[in-house]
C-alpha positions as CSV (number, residue, x, y, z in Angstrom):
1,M,0.2,0.0,-0.1
2,S,1.5,3.4,-1.0
3,D,2.2,6.1,1.4
4,E,0.2,8.4,-0.8
5,V,-3.0,6.4,-0.3
6,A,-2.3,6.0,3.4
7,T,-1.8,9.6,4.1
8,T,-4.5,10.9,1.9
9,P,-6.9,13.2,3.8
10,V,-10.5,12.5,3.5
11,Q,-13.8,14.3,4.5
12,R,-16.3,12.6,6.7
13,V,-16.9,9.4,5.8
14,P,-20.2,7.9,7.0
15,V,-20.8,4.5,7.5
16,Y,-23.7,4.3,4.8
17,Q,-25.3,6.6,2.1
18,P,-27.8,5.5,-0.5
19,D,-26.7,5.5,-4.1
20,L,-29.6,7.4,-5.9
21,S,-27.7,8.0,-9.1
22,G,-30.5,6.3,-11.6
23,N,-34.0,7.0,-12.2
24,E,-35.1,7.5,-8.6
25,R,-36.0,11.3,-9.2
26,A,-37.7,10.8,-12.7
27,Y,-39.9,8.2,-11.3
28,V,-40.8,10.0,-8.1
29,L,-41.8,13.1,-10.1
30,D,-43.8,10.6,-12.4
31,C,-45.8,9.7,-9.2
32,L,-46.4,13.6,-8.4
33,D,-47.4,14.1,-11.8
34,S,-49.6,11.5,-12.2
35,G,-51.3,11.8,-8.7
36,W,-50.5,8.7,-7.8
37,I,-48.8,9.1,-4.5
38,S,-50.3,6.6,-1.9
39,S,-50.6,2.9,-1.9
40,I,-51.9,2.1,-5.2
41,G,-50.1,2.8,-8.4
42,K,-47.9,1.1,-11.1
43,Y,-44.6,1.5,-9.2
44,T,-45.8,-0.6,-6.2
45,T,-46.9,-3.4,-8.4
46,R,-43.7,-3.2,-10.6
47,F,-41.5,-3.1,-7.4
48,E,-43.3,-6.3,-6.0
49,Q,-42.6,-7.9,-9.5
50,M,-39.1,-7.0,-9.8
51,V,-38.5,-8.4,-6.4
52,C,-40.2,-11.7,-7.2
53,E,-38.3,-12.1,-10.3
54,Y,-34.9,-11.2,-8.7
55,T,-35.3,-13.7,-5.9
56,A,-37.4,-16.4,-7.9
57,I,-39.8,-16.4,-5.0
58,E,-43.3,-16.5,-6.4
59,H,-45.3,-14.0,-4.1
60,A,-44.5,-10.5,-2.8
61,A,-46.3,-7.9,-1.0
62,A,-44.8,-4.4,-0.3
63,V,-45.2,-2.9,3.0
64,S,-44.2,0.4,4.8
65,N,-41.0,-0.7,6.6
66,G,-38.9,-4.0,7.5
67,T,-40.3,-4.1,11.0
68,V,-43.9,-4.5,9.9
69,A,-43.1,-6.9,7.2
70,L,-41.9,-9.2,10.2
71,H,-44.9,-8.3,12.3
72,L,-47.1,-9.1,9.5
73,A,-45.7,-12.4,8.6
74,L,-45.9,-13.6,12.3
75,H,-49.3,-12.6,12.6
76,C,-50.4,-14.2,9.4
77,L,-48.8,-17.5,10.6
78,D,-51.1,-17.2,13.5
79,I,-48.4,-16.8,16.2
80,G,-49.6,-15.1,19.3
81,P,-50.1,-15.2,23.1
82,G,-48.9,-18.5,24.8
83,D,-46.6,-19.3,21.8
84,E,-42.8,-19.0,21.8
85,V,-40.5,-18.0,18.8
86,I,-36.8,-18.8,18.8
87,V,-34.7,-15.9,17.8
88,P,-30.9,-15.2,17.9
89,T,-30.1,-12.8,20.9
90,F,-27.4,-11.3,18.3
91,T,-29.8,-9.4,16.1
92,Y,-31.3,-5.9,15.6
93,I,-34.0,-5.4,18.2
94,A,-36.8,-5.4,15.7
95,S,-36.7,-9.0,15.1
96,V,-37.3,-9.4,18.8
97,N,-39.6,-6.6,19.4
98,T,-42.1,-8.0,16.6
99,I,-42.3,-11.3,18.2
100,A,-43.3,-9.5,21.5
101,Q,-46.0,-7.4,19.7
102,T,-47.9,-10.5,18.6
103,G,-47.9,-11.5,22.4
104,A,-45.6,-14.4,21.9
105,T,-42.5,-15.0,23.8
106,P,-38.9,-14.4,22.2
107,I,-36.6,-17.4,23.1
108,F,-33.0,-16.6,22.6
109,V,-30.3,-18.7,21.2
110,D,-26.6,-18.1,20.7
111,S,-24.8,-17.5,17.5
112,R,-22.0,-19.6,16.0
113,P,-18.5,-18.2,16.1
114,G,-17.7,-18.4,12.3
115,D,-20.8,-16.7,10.6
116,W,-22.1,-15.1,13.8
117,L,-25.6,-16.5,12.9
118,I,-28.2,-18.5,14.5
119,D,-26.6,-21.6,16.3
120,V,-28.8,-24.7,15.0
121,D,-27.9,-27.0,17.7
122,D,-28.9,-24.3,20.4
123,V,-32.2,-24.0,18.7
124,R,-32.8,-27.7,19.1
125,R,-32.1,-27.6,22.7
126,S,-34.3,-24.7,23.1
127,I,-37.5,-26.2,21.5
128,T,-40.5,-26.7,24.0
129,P,-43.9,-27.8,23.7
130,R,-44.8,-24.1,23.3
131,T,-42.5,-23.3,20.5
132,K,-44.4,-22.4,17.3
133,A,-41.6,-20.9,15.1
134,I,-38.0,-20.0,14.3
135,M,-36.8,-16.5,13.2
136,A,-33.7,-17.0,11.0
137,V,-31.9,-13.8,10.9
138,H,-29.6,-13.2,8.3
139,L,-27.0,-10.6,9.4
140,Y,-24.5,-8.4,7.3
141,G,-25.3,-10.2,4.1
142,S,-24.4,-14.0,5.1
143,M,-26.9,-16.3,5.6
144,C,-28.1,-18.9,8.1
145,D,-27.5,-22.6,7.8
146,M,-30.9,-22.8,6.3
147,P,-31.0,-26.5,5.2
148,A,-30.3,-27.5,8.8
149,L,-32.9,-25.2,10.1
150,V,-35.4,-26.5,7.6
151,E,-34.8,-30.1,8.4
152,L,-35.2,-29.2,12.1
153,A,-38.4,-27.3,11.6
154,Q,-40.0,-30.1,9.6
155,E,-39.2,-32.7,12.2
156,R,-40.8,-30.6,15.1
157,G,-43.7,-29.2,12.8
158,L,-42.3,-25.4,13.4
159,K,-42.6,-22.5,11.1
160,I,-39.7,-20.6,9.7
161,V,-39.5,-16.7,9.3
162,E,-36.5,-15.3,7.6
163,D,-35.5,-12.0,8.5
164,C,-33.7,-11.0,5.4
165,A,-33.5,-7.1,6.0
166,E,-29.8,-7.2,5.2
167,A,-29.6,-10.0,2.9
168,L,-31.2,-8.7,-0.5
169,G,-28.8,-10.2,-3.1
170,S,-27.8,-13.2,-0.9
171,S,-28.1,-16.7,-1.7
172,L,-27.2,-20.3,-0.7
173,D,-26.9,-23.0,-3.0
174,G,-28.4,-20.9,-5.4
175,T,-31.7,-20.2,-3.4
176,H,-32.2,-16.7,-2.6
177,A,-32.6,-15.4,1.0
178,G,-36.3,-15.7,2.0
179,G,-36.9,-18.7,-0.2
180,F,-36.3,-21.4,2.3
181,G,-38.7,-20.6,5.1
182,D,-42.6,-20.1,5.3
183,V,-42.0,-16.3,4.8
184,G,-39.1,-14.0,4.1
185,T,-38.8,-10.4,4.9
186,F,-36.9,-7.3,3.6
187,S,-36.2,-3.9,4.6
188,F,-35.5,-1.1,2.3
189,F,-34.2,1.4,5.0
190,G,-32.1,4.2,3.7
191,N,-28.9,2.2,4.6
192,K,-30.0,-1.1,2.8
193,T,-28.4,-2.3,-0.4
194,V,-31.9,-1.4,-2.3
195,T,-33.7,1.7,-0.6
196,T,-37.1,3.2,-0.8
197,G,-36.4,5.6,2.0
198,E,-38.7,3.3,4.4
199,G,-40.1,0.4,3.1
200,G,-40.3,-3.4,3.4
201,M,-41.6,-6.6,1.6
202,V,-43.1,-9.9,2.6
203,V,-42.2,-12.9,0.3
204,T,-43.5,-16.4,0.1
205,R,-43.9,-19.3,-2.1
206,D,-47.6,-20.1,-0.3
207,R,-50.2,-18.7,-2.7
208,A,-52.8,-18.6,0.3
209,L,-50.4,-17.2,2.9
210,A,-49.4,-14.3,0.3
211,A,-53.3,-13.4,-0.2
212,R,-53.7,-13.4,3.6
213,M,-50.6,-11.0,3.9
214,R,-51.9,-8.8,1.1
215,K,-55.3,-8.6,2.8
216,V,-54.1,-8.0,6.5
217,K,-51.7,-5.3,5.2
218,G,-54.5,-3.2,4.1
219,Q,-56.9,-3.3,7.2
220,G,-58.0,-6.7,6.5
221,Q,-60.2,-5.5,3.7
222,S,-61.4,-8.3,1.3
223,L,-59.5,-8.6,-1.8
224,E,-62.7,-9.1,-3.7
225,R,-65.3,-6.8,-2.1
226,T,-64.2,-3.1,-1.3
227,Y,-64.8,-2.0,2.2
228,W,-65.7,-5.3,3.5
229,H,-63.2,-6.2,6.3
230,D,-63.7,-10.0,7.7
231,E,-60.6,-10.0,9.9
232,I,-58.3,-7.5,11.9
233,G,-55.8,-5.8,9.9
234,F,-53.1,-3.1,9.8
235,N,-52.2,-0.1,7.8
236,Y,-48.8,-1.5,6.5
237,R,-49.1,-0.7,2.9
238,M,-46.2,0.8,1.0
239,T,-46.6,4.2,-1.1
240,N,-46.3,4.4,-4.8
241,I,-43.6,7.0,-4.2
242,C,-41.5,4.6,-2.1
243,A,-42.1,2.0,-4.6
244,A,-40.9,4.2,-7.4
245,I,-37.6,4.6,-5.7
246,G,-37.5,1.0,-5.2
247,V,-37.9,0.3,-8.9
248,A,-35.2,2.7,-9.7
249,Q,-32.8,1.0,-7.3
250,M,-33.8,-2.6,-8.6
251,E,-32.7,-1.6,-12.1
252,R,-29.3,-1.3,-10.7
253,I,-29.1,-3.9,-8.1
254,D,-26.4,-5.9,-9.9
255,Q,-24.4,-2.9,-10.3
256,I,-24.8,-2.0,-6.6
257,L,-23.9,-5.4,-5.4
258,L,-20.9,-5.9,-7.7
259,R,-19.5,-2.5,-6.0
260,K,-20.2,-3.6,-2.5
261,R,-18.5,-7.0,-2.9
262,R,-15.6,-5.1,-4.4
263,I,-15.6,-2.8,-1.3
264,A,-15.7,-6.1,1.0
265,S,-13.0,-7.7,-0.8
266,L,-10.6,-4.8,-0.5
267,Y,-11.1,-4.3,3.3
268,C,-10.5,-8.2,3.8
269,A,-7.2,-7.7,1.7
270,S,-6.2,-4.5,3.6
271,L,-6.9,-5.7,6.8
272,S,-5.3,-9.3,6.9
273,D,-4.2,-8.9,10.4
274,P,-4.4,-12.1,12.4
275,L,-6.0,-10.6,15.3
276,I,-8.9,-9.1,13.1
277,E,-11.8,-11.5,12.4
278,F,-14.3,-11.2,9.6
279,Q,-17.7,-12.8,9.3
280,K,-17.0,-16.0,7.5
281,P,-20.2,-17.4,5.9
282,I,-21.0,-21.1,5.3
283,D,-20.1,-23.0,2.3
284,G,-22.5,-22.2,-0.5
285,V,-23.5,-18.7,0.7
286,V,-23.0,-15.8,-1.9
287,S,-23.2,-12.8,0.4
288,S,-24.6,-9.4,-0.5
289,D,-21.7,-7.9,1.7
290,W,-24.4,-5.4,3.0
291,L,-22.1,-3.8,5.7
292,V,-18.6,-4.8,6.2
293,S,-18.1,-5.8,9.9
294,L,-15.3,-7.5,11.9
295,L,-14.3,-8.4,15.2
296,L,-11.6,-6.4,16.9
297,P,-8.8,-8.3,19.1
298,V,-10.0,-9.3,22.4
299,G,-9.7,-6.7,25.0
300,T,-9.5,-3.9,22.7
301,D,-11.3,-0.7,23.8
302,R,-13.7,-0.5,20.9
303,A,-15.1,3.0,22.0
304,A,-11.6,4.3,21.9
305,V,-10.9,2.7,18.3
306,M,-14.1,4.4,17.0
307,H,-13.1,7.7,18.5
308,R,-9.6,7.6,16.9
309,L,-11.1,7.0,13.4
310,L,-13.7,9.7,14.1
311,E,-10.9,12.2,14.5
312,Q,-9.6,11.1,11.0
313,G,-13.1,11.8,9.5
314,I,-13.9,8.0,9.6
315,D,-17.5,7.1,10.9
316,T,-18.1,3.6,12.3
317,R,-20.7,1.7,14.2
318,P,-20.6,-1.0,17.0
319,V,-22.6,-4.1,16.1
320,F,-25.7,-4.9,17.7
321,Y,-26.1,-5.4,21.4
322,C,-27.5,-8.6,22.5
323,A,-31.2,-8.5,22.9
324,H,-31.2,-10.6,26.3
325,H,-29.2,-7.5,27.7
326,M,-32.0,-5.1,27.0
327,P,-34.1,-4.0,30.0
328,M,-37.4,-5.3,28.6
329,Y,-36.0,-8.6,27.6
330,L,-33.4,-9.2,30.3
331,T,-32.7,-12.8,31.2
332,H,-30.0,-14.5,33.0
333,G,-28.8,-16.8,30.5
334,S,-25.6,-17.3,28.8
335,H,-24.9,-17.0,25.4
336,P,-21.2,-16.5,25.0
337,V,-20.4,-16.3,21.4
338,A,-23.2,-13.8,20.8
339,E,-22.0,-11.8,23.9
340,S,-18.3,-11.8,22.4
341,I,-19.3,-10.6,19.1
342,A,-21.4,-7.9,20.5
343,A,-18.8,-6.6,22.5
344,R,-16.2,-6.9,19.8
345,G,-17.8,-6.2,16.5
346,L,-17.2,-3.0,14.5
347,S,-18.9,-2.0,11.2
348,L,-17.1,0.0,8.5
349,P,-18.1,2.5,5.7
350,S,-19.4,0.1,2.9
351,Y,-21.7,2.3,0.5
352,P,-21.4,2.1,-3.1
353,A,-19.8,5.4,-3.8
354,L,-16.9,4.5,-1.5
355,T,-13.7,4.7,-3.6
356,D,-10.8,2.1,-3.5
357,D,-8.5,4.7,-2.1
358,Q,-10.9,5.4,0.8
359,V,-11.2,1.8,1.7
360,K,-7.5,1.5,1.8
361,F,-7.3,4.7,3.9
362,I,-9.8,3.7,6.4
363,S,-7.9,0.1,6.6
364,V,-4.8,2.1,7.4
365,K,-6.2,4.1,10.1
366,L,-8.0,1.1,11.6
367,L,-4.8,-0.8,12.0
368,A,-3.1,2.3,13.5
369,A,-6.1,2.9,15.9
370,L,-5.7,-0.4,17.3
């Protein structure tokens, strides 16, 4: 690595910023000009079709954000009070909150040290007569061991919800994230690979389940009879304006993913320090490399490292805290792998407009900050 690259000053580099360099503006203006700005319009339908085509999952319904996508999926699988849903404690809190919002109880399990994802053996140990479902959370672009989870779920009669908020563009043995479980859910928040500002989507191969989710997301209104509501529903619909942004994003998803994978590859090459650990997907996984994250050496003062990087104009983020440490979910169980990841993990700038020289500069400064 040249000294020129290593000493090149940079302006503030955020952890993420969306790439809106395609048709986003044109499509949003088309919505405004046409007057179709709410939940009905050509872009909503097209966005759903594009996600179906890209993931090869037959049915999709756009919703207002990734959190309600999870809640809609759980609700339409009839999960509620008295049920238990197994979920990794190392996850973004929305995965857990949506379980609690149904009245069900989240049961926390540990992660695996290599890919940081749900430990299937711990899932098996945690199943009780009240267990109704498993939530498989695909973090940072990697994917859980879905064949093992599917086999276990079928053996025990359990449902699977795949939280794919960070995994659009990820696949395992050729099957896209969301294509293994009963339902998959996506987020299109501003920091996701594809964004709609705020937005989400549920996907499934089950036609009847898809129809129910589509009805329930629209206040439970019959799909055949206007203003006839035959079950409790929610206002979880995506606007046509948000979908218009999503269509423009999906037009360039291959280009966006190519750049993100290049960034991840550069980080791995530039940070080949034996004390730094990157997430290691299992065999067969093609990661979207959503947000490049790593584990700092044991005993490192993460806050101090982040502060030193910020002084160089480099923004970073800690990885997620364990849910079982949160006040509303506090338990005294031990999940040592997840706890170690949560304490040591650091996420680096990973957005498509990041240049190769910026990646190298960040890597040099990170090593110097340890």
